N, C-alpha and C positions, 0 to 999 in steps of 0.2 A: 563734733563737726557741724558747722552751721549749714544752713540750707544752700547758700551759694556755693560753698566748697563741694557739697554733695552733688549738685547739678553739674559742676565742672568735671568731677570725677566720673560721673555717669557718661558724660559726653566723650571723655577721653577713652573710657573702656569701649564705648560703642565705635569710636573711630579706629581703635586698635583692632577690634574684631573685624571691621570692614577691610583693614589692610591685610590681615592674615587669613581672611576667608579665601577658600580655594574652590576650583571647579572640579566636578566629577563628570567624566565622559565615558561612553562605551557604545556597544552595538548589540542589537538583538537579531539573531539569525535563526533560520529554520534548519532542519536536519541536513539539507544539502549545502549549507553554508551561505545561503543567500540572505541579504538583509530583509527584515520584515518591517513593513510600514504600519502605522496606526496602532502600535503596541502601547498600552498604558504602562508607564514605568513609574514606580513609587519609591521614594527614598524613605527608609524606615530607621528609627533609632534602634540599635541592637539591644538596648536595655529593656525596653517595654514595647517594641514594635509599633510605636506611634508614628503616624505619617508626618513627614517634614515637608516634602516637596513632591510635585507631580510633573511628568513630562510625557510627550507623545513622540514616538520615533518618526523620523522623516522617511522619504522614499527609499533611502539606502539603509534604513534600520538603525541610524545613529540617534543618540539622545545626549542631552547636556544639562547638568545641574550647576547653575552659576552661583558664586559667592556662598559656598557652603561653610558653615562654622566648623572648626576642627572637632572631631569626635569619632565615635565608633558607630558604623551604620551597616545596614544590609539593603539590598535592592530587590524589589519584587517586579516581575514582568508578567503582564496578563493580556491575553488575546482570546476573543470569543471562540475562535476555531482551533486554538493551540493550548488552551488551558493556562496555568500559572506556574512560574518557576522562580526560584530565589537564587541570589548570588551568595558567595561566601562573604565573610566579614570584610568590611571596607573601612580602612583607617585613614582619616583625613588629618594631616598635620600642617606642614608649612609649604606644600607644593601641590600642583594640580595632579589629580589621580585619574589614571585611565585603567578601567577594570577589564578583565578578560571578557570576551563575548559570551553572552548568555544564549544558550540554545533552547528553542522551544520546539516540541514535537507534537504533531497531530495525534489525537487520541487513537488508541488501537481500536480495531473493529469490535473486539469483544467488549471494550468499555463503552463504545457507542451503542452496542446492543443493550447493555445494562441501562444506559441513559434512556433509551426508548421505552424499556419496560417500566421505568419510573416516571414516565410522562403522566401528568395529572389527568384524571378523567374529565370528560367533557362537562359533566355536572357534579357538583359537590354540595352537600348540605352542611352548613354551619349552624350554630345554635340559634342565630337570629336572622339568617339570610340564606338564600340559594345562590351559589356561585357558578357562573357559566365561564369555563376556561376557554375563551374564544380563540386563543392562540393555537389551539389544537383542532380548530375547525377549518376545513378547506373552503367552506362557503364564505368565510369572512376575509379570505386573503385577497390582497390587491383591490380593496374597495374602500369606500369612505366609512366613517364611524356610523353614519346614518344607516347604511346598508347592513352593517354588523348588528345594529339593534333590531332589524327586521327579523332576524333568525333567533333572537333571544327569547327564551321562554317567558310567558306571562306579559309580554309587551306587544303593543300594536302601534305601528308607525304609519302616519298619514301625512299628507302635505301640510296640514295645520299644526302638527305636533306629535308628541309621543305620549301614549297613555298606557295604564296598567289595567289588566282585566280585573273587574270586581272592585275598582277604586275610582274615586271621584276625580283624581288628578295624579300628577307625577312630578317629582322634583329630581333634578339631575346633578350629580357631583362628579368631578374628575379628581382622582387621588384624594378623596375626602374633602374636596373643595367645591362649594356650591356654585353652580352656574346660574347667574341672575337673569338669563334670557328666557323667553317663553314663546310659544307659538311659532310663527314663521321665522322669527329672528333666531330662535334656538335651532331650528332645522338648518339654517344657513351656517351656523357655527359648527354643528356636528358634521356637515358636509366638508368642512375645511380640515377635518382631522382624519388621519389614516387608521384603518382597522388593524394594519400590521404593527402599529405601535401599541396596541391594546393587549394586555395579558389576560385580564378577567373583567367580567361585568357582574357586580353583586346586585341581586334583586332582593330588596328589602320590602316586603309587603306590609310589615308592621314595624315602623321605626322605633328603636329603643328610646328609653327615657332621656338619653343624651340630647336628642333632637326635639325641636319644637313639637308640641302636641297639636298644633293647628292643622286643620285640613284633613279630610278623609282621603289621604293620598299616600301612595307608595313612594319609594325612594330607590334610585339606582346609583351605584357608585362605580365609575369606570376607572379601573386600575391600569395605568400605563406600564409598559415594560421598563425594567431598570437596565441601564447600560453604563458600564464603567468608562466608556470613551468620553474624553473631554474635548472641548473646542466648539466650533460653529457647525450648525446644521440648519436646514430649513426646507421649505417647499413653496411652490407657486402653482396655482391651479385656476381653472376657469371652467364654467359650465354654461352651455347654451341650451335652452329649452324652447320647444315650439309646440304650443297648443293652439287654441283659437287665436292667441296673440303670443308674441315672442317674449322671452325673459333671459336675463343674463345674471351671472354671479361670478365674483372673482375673490381670491384669497391669497394672502402672502403670509408666511410664518417664518420667523427667524429665531433660532434658539442659540444660547451660549451657555456653556458650563465649564467651570474651572474647579479647583479644589475647594474653594469657598463660595463661589458665586454660581447661582443657577437662575437664568432669566429667559424670558421669551417675549416676543412681540408678534401679535397677530393682527393683521389688517384684513378687513372684509368689506365687500361692497356687493350690493344686489339691486337688481331692477326687475320687477315682475309686473306684467300687465295681464289683464283678463277681462272676460265678459261673464257677468253673473245674471242669470234669469231667475227671478223669485216671485212667487205669488203667496199671499196670505189671506185666505178667505174666511170670514166669520159667517157661518150659515146657521140661521135659526129657523124655527117653524114658519114665522111670518117674514122676518127681515133677513136680508143678505147684504153683506158688505164685502165686495170683491176688490182686493188690492193687488196691483201689478207693479213690480219694482225692477224692471230691467236696468242694468247699470254697467258702465265701463269703469274698470278700476285700474289704478296705476300706483304701485308702491315702490319706493326706492329707499335705500339706506346705506350708510357707511358707518363703520365701527372700528374701534381699536381696543386691544386688550394687552396690557403691559404687566408683567409679573417680574419681581426681583426678590430673590431669596439669598441672604448673606449669612454665612456661618461665622459668628464672631470668634468662637472657640469651641471646645468639645462639649460645652454645656449650654451655650446660648446661641439662638438662631433668631434672626429678625427678617422681616420682609414686608412687602406690600403687593396688593393686587388692585389694579385700576382698570376699569372698563368704561368706555364712552360709546354711546350709540346715538346717531342722529338719523331720524327717519321722516319720511313724508308719504302721506296716503291721500290719494285723490279719487273722488267718486263723482262721476257725471251720470245722473239718473233721470230717466223719463218715467216718472211715477204717475199712476192714475188710480182713482178709487171710484168704483161703481156702486151706487146705492139702489137696492131693489126691495120691493114689497111683493111677497108671493111670487118671486122670480120675475117680476116686471120692473124694468128700469125706471127709477124716479129721476135720477140725475147722475152726472159724471163729473168728478173733479180731476183736472189735469194739473200735475205739480212737477214740472221739471226742476231739478235742483243740482247745485254744484257745491261740493264739500272739499275743503282742504284741511288736512290734519297733520301739521308738523309736530314733532316731539323730539326732545333731547333728554337723554338718560345718562346719569353718571353714577358709578358705583365704586367705592373705595373701601379697601380693607387693609388695615395695618395690624401686624401681629408680632408676638414675641413668644418663642418656645424655650423653656428652661428644663434641662435634664437635671432632676433633683439628685439622682445618684446613678450608679452604673447598673442597677438592678431593673431599670425600666420605669422608674417613677418620673412623671412628666407634669409640668405646669404650662398650660397654653392660655395665653391672654390675647384678645383681639378687640379692635374697635372698627365698626363698620358704619358707612354712611351711604345712603341711597337718595338720589334726587331725580324726579321725573316731572317734566313740565309740558304736558300735552296741551295743544291748542286745537280748537275746531272753529273753522269759518264756513258757515253754511248759508247759502242764499237760495231762496226758491220763489217761484212765481206760481200762483194758483188761479186758475180760471174755472168757471162752472158752465156746464151745458145749459143751465137754467137761468144764468145771469150774465150780464156784461161786466160785472165787477171784477177787477183784477187786484189780487193781493200780492204785493211784493214785500218779502220779509227777509231779514237777516237774523240768524240764530247763532250767536257766537258764544263759545265756552272757553274759559281759561282756567286751568287747574294747576296747582303746585303741590306735589307730594314730596315730603321730606321724611326720612326714616333714619334714626340713629340707634345703634345697638352697641352695648359693651358686654363682653362675654369672657368668662374664665372657666377653664376645665382642668381637673386634676385626675391623673391616672395613677393608681396605686396597685401594682401587681404584687400579691403576696403568695406564698406557697398554698395557703388555704383557700384563696379566692382572688379574683381580680376586681378591684373596686374602681368605680368612676363616679366623680361628683363634680358639681359646678353650679354656676349661677349666671343669669343673663338679665340685662335690663334693656328694654326697647321703648323708644319714644316715637310716636307718629305725630306729624304736624301737617294738616291738610287744609288748604284754602282754595275755594272754588267760586268762580263768578260765571253766571249764565245770563246773557242779555238777549232779549227778544225785541227787535226793532222793526217798525212798520215804515214803509216808504210813503212819504207825503210830499206835497208841493214844496214844503220847507226842508225836505231831506228826510233822513231816517230819524224817527222819533222813538225813544225807549218806551216800551209797554211795561210799566212797573208791575202789572198784575201777572205777567207771564215771565218776569225776570226774577232772579234771586241771587243771594250770596249765602255761602255756607262755610263755617269754620269747624274743624274737627280735630280733637286731640285725643290721643290714647297712650296710656302708659301700661307696660306689661313687665312684671317682675316674676322671674322664674328661678327655681332651684330644683336640683334633682340628685338622686343617688341611685346607683345600680351595682349589682354584684354578679359575677360570672364564675362558675366553678365546673371543672371536669371531675366528676365523682369516680369515674373509671373509664376504661376504653370504650365502654358502651354508653354510659350515661353522662350527659352534660346539661346544665341549666343556667338560666340567666333571669334575673328579676330586677325591676326598677320602679321607682316612684318619682313622679315629677309634680311639682306644685306651681301653678300659675295664678297670679293675682293681677287683675286688670281694672284700670280706672278709665272711664270713657266720659268725654265731655264734648257734645255737639251743640252748636248754636247757629241760628239763622238770623242775621241782623235785619233781613227783609221782613220776616214774619214776627220777629221779636220772641221767638220760641226756641226751646232747646231740649236736649235729652241727655241727662247726666246720670250715671250709675256706676257701680263697682261690684265686682264679684271675684271669688277665689274658688279654684277647683283643684282636686287631686286627679292625676292621670297615671294609673298603674299599667305596667307591662310585665309579661311573664312568658318565658320560653323554656321548653323541655325537648331534648333530642335524645333518641335512643337508636344506637347502631347495633342492630342484631348481629350483623357480620359485614363482610366487605361488599355484600350484594344488596342488603336491605337496610334502609334507614327511615326512621319515623320521627316526626316533629310535630309539636303542638304549641301554639302560641295564642296569647290574648292581649288586647290593648284597648284602651279607652282614648277617644279622640274628641277634639273640639273643632268645629268648622265656623270660624268667624266670618261675617260678611265682608266682601270687598268694599273699598272706600267708594267705588262707583255705585254699588248697590244701596248705600245709605245716604248718598248725596241727593237731596230733594229737588235737584235741577230738573227742568222739563226740556227734553230734546224732541223737537217737533218734526214730524214727517209731512204734515200739512197744517193749516191753521186750527184744525180740530182734533188731531191725533198726536200723541206724544208718549215718550217713555219717561217715567219719573221714579227716582230712587225713594226708598223708605227709611227715614232716619230712626224709626222705632224698631228696625229689624234687629233681632237677637241672635246670638250664636246657637248652633245646633250641636248635639252630642251623639256619638255613636259608640257602640260596643262591638268589638270585632273578635272573632275566634276562627282559627284555622287549624286543620289537621292535614299534614302532608306526608307523602310516602315517596321515596326515591329508590328505584330498582336499577342496579347495574350502571348507574350514572348516565342512563339514557332514557329512562321512562320516569316521568314525574307526575304524581297525582296529588291534587289538593282539593279538599272539601272545606267550604267556608260558610260562615254565617255572620250576619250583621244586623243590628237593630239601631235605627236612627230615631232620635227624639227631637221634637221641635224643629224639624227640617224646614228649610226655606226653599221657595220656588217662585217662578214667575206667575203672574196673574194677568189675564187679559180681561178687561172690562169694556162693555159696549154701553154707551150712554147716548142714545139718539144717533147722531151722525159722528160721534167721537169714539175713537178706539184708544183706550188708555192701558198701558203696560206698566206694571209695577211688581214689587216683590213682597212676600209676607211669610211668616212662620205658620205653617198649617199642617205639616206632614209628619205622621208617624209611620215608619216603614220597616218591615222585616225582609231582609234579603238573604237568600241562601243559594248555594250552587256548588259546582264542581268543575275542575279544570284538569286536563291531561295534556302533556306534551311528550313527543317522541323525537329524540335526537340521535341519529345513527348514521354511520358511514356504511351504507348498504354494500357498496363496492369501493375500491380505492378511487374510482373515478366518479362516484355518485354519493353525495351526502344529502340526507333528507331531514328536515326539521318541520314537524307537523304538530297541530294542536286541535283540540276540540274542547269547547266549554259550554256549560249549561248553567243558567241562573233563573231563579224564580223570585217573585216578590209579592208580598201582601201589604196593602197600604190602607191608611185611614186618614181622612181629611177633617180638620176642625172647621173648615169653611164649607158651607152647604153649596156655594156656587161652583165649587170644584168637584168634579166627579172622578174619583179614583177607582181603579180596577186592579184585580189580581192578574198576574201575568207571568210569562216565562220567556226565555230567549235561548237560542242556540247560536254557536259560531263555529265554523270550520275554517282552518287555515293550513296551508302547506307551503314550504319553501324548499326548492330543489336546486342543487348546484351540480353541474356536470363538468368534469375536467376533460376538455377536448385535446389539448396539447399542454406542454409544460408552461406555455405562456398565455393560453387562451382558455377561458371558462364561459359556460353558458348558464344562466340562472332563470328560474321561473317561479314566481310566487303568486298565490291566489288565496282569496278568502271569501266566504259567503255567510251572510247572516239572514235567516228568514225573518219575516215580520214578527214583531213582538210588542208586548205591552209592559210599561213600567209606570206606576203612579197614574197620572191622567194623560199619559202620552203613549200613543201607538206609533211605532216606527215601522215603516214599510221595509221590505227586504232590500239588502244592499250587497254589492259585490265589489271586489277590488282585484286587479290583475297587474302584475309588474314583471316584465321579462327583458332580457337583453344579454349583452356580452361584456366581459371584462378582460382586458389584455394588458400584459406587462412586458416592457422592453428595457434594454440597457441595464441589465442586472437589477431589475425590479425598481428602477428609479423613474422610469417613464410609464405612467399608468393612463390607459384610455378606456373609457366606458361608454357603451351605447345602451339605452334602455327605452322601453315603451310602457307607458302607464295608462290604465283605463279604470274608471270607477263609475258607479251608478249615481243618480241624483239622490239628494237627501229629501225624503218625503215623510211627513209626520201628520198625525191627527191629535189634537188636544181637546179633551172633553170638559165641557162646562154645563151647568144646569140648563141654561137657556139657549145654548148654541154649541156648535162644534167648529173648531178652527182647523182648516186644511192648509198646511204649509208645504211648499215645494220649492227647493233651491237647487239649481243646476249650476255647478261650478265649472262645468266643461273640463273634467279631469283629464280627458284624453290628451296625452302629451308625449312628445318625443324629446329625448335629452341626449346631449353629447358632453362628456366631461373629460378634461385632460389635466393631469397634474405631473409635476416633475420635482424630484427630491434632489437636494444638493448637500454637500458637506458630509459630516459624520452623522449618520441617521440614528434615529431612536434616542436622541438626547432627552433625558427625563425632564419634563417640565415641572414647574413649581407644584408641589403636592401638599398644599395647605388645606386643612379642614376648616370650613367656615359655614356655620349654620345661620343663614340670613334669609330664611324663606318668607319673612314678613314682606319682602319686596313684591311678592306675587299678589298681594292684596291691593297694590297701588294700580288700580285700573278702573 
């Protein structure tokens, strides 16, 4: 048979099947005979129970499968409150089939009791992470995801972001999918999500070999609840906050899920304004330089996040994640610098300035998941692209109390960050162990231009001595392998090894100088867990990490605060390395204890240099530091109406500096925190959170005592679809002392944290539709700043 006849025959058979295809209809009813709405109905092949079609019952409980190919089927009906029931065999031939009504019954009370007894504990210890089953916490109900993170062990939530105790940073994933936002933008995103849609929060203090070894940071993975309901859902919300100035934020989320498609669209907008009062004084034995930087700030941003996941067949899954964010940051500052000798004023510089910083960020991830077999073997491949193009337009005028000269300056900066990554991961579960292996290639391309222009009678003239250009390229090739095994009910272990090879090439056309080098390193990880019984669990882990400098830290541009003082990156900055070890203990899923140690080599930090009337801030590798400490958290429902989540942590450090100008000291720190939720009525809750950190020393920095208080009410109406929250936030100023050989710098920053907030959100459609759950490890974007 030639190709043409084959095509004609295929078309004929397809046409015949369309003619003889028939409909299947029916109804789902409860035990009283009333129709049940929103029941998920699945048409299954009788031979192998594979799913053919899906439907959702209407308000009267009816469903319809159109154009069904003749064959033998069964029908499954599922509802969260009624369980699952199957029909008898359904034979489709040459006519429409109407099946008898399927009855669903609510679970008996004794079965409900069993279900309650099998509820997951609040805290669970897995081999490489601590799991917080937040769906069992009354404190997290009816709140935003940000509020849920406040009661999560080992985490600290502030207006500027989320951090992990004992770590230099934190990365956030949702359903194993990395969130590319940070700082205030991340906080606005977390506020747009509901805690009621979250099942678990995984706290990973030492990320396994599968993830990038970059950064001395922890990782949290937010697991959303799974829900069989198909169709549309979404939410809309708004927040008004009133501090020293007002702020607004809005969000809109729309989800859709069918048998093959899972998608979501998230829109966000925020406007926040504030007043920041800051002083930074360099006080030496003879000289004193007193800097005062009061400023009014205004930040606004809009963003969109689109995800689409499509199931090609039982083995192949494809999708993409795209996020775009456009922001603008404005600073109007009235700066002044007072120069003193023996505390007697010599002169005063007045430098009012105006800064405008627009930025546009794009992130794209395209992926393909392939199920190698039915035993769980998987191949995941993804391509990621990140682009960030921040601009800075700063103009300032400087006058002196000792001179009539007026300096009018523009200091403009344009930067382009591009990051490409290609990654492939293989999961191989065997009876003797679970293996994971993969590889990743990442390419950084950074171009920066910084212009310093003086105003003259002829207009603004470029000052080539204070301007520069910088080009930076970096390639990183990584490969890893890890194995996980449960030796018995008591013992489990996991070990991994990751190798990363890096090629760096930095060049400045302005100075005709560059810095090129390459290096390769191995990063081992190891975990052991011992469950003595259902009450006591012990865990031990070790990891080696690398902390590469951000692109802003190595860019030699000069960002001026006045004609004499500036911040300058260091292109010779090298990575630092850390060795981490932790011993943890979990008692009755409510008391968690962790003892940790860390040794940092070739650590980098900021350096303040005073050269006459100039204050220069840069970075260098100078620090060797040993950190140690302990952390304890207590999570318990004291009564049915009172849940308490409290913690206390202690850390100590001993430091050595290779630079004589920097004076480091040994020190220790304590932190106390408590979160309490009180159930007043079925729809109303009151919460009170507070934390306090006494003064402490770390390296060459002494931090004054700090406190934080957050309290308010959360209410839910209309079957938990309408959520209203009122809160009051207060916090202390940030005060520091930095020790140097010739002087001490005193820094005091008052962000005026005292804020009242009102937030309202409404849910519509079928709630809890599972959003795209793709794992993407693209943390390199965090270095683009």
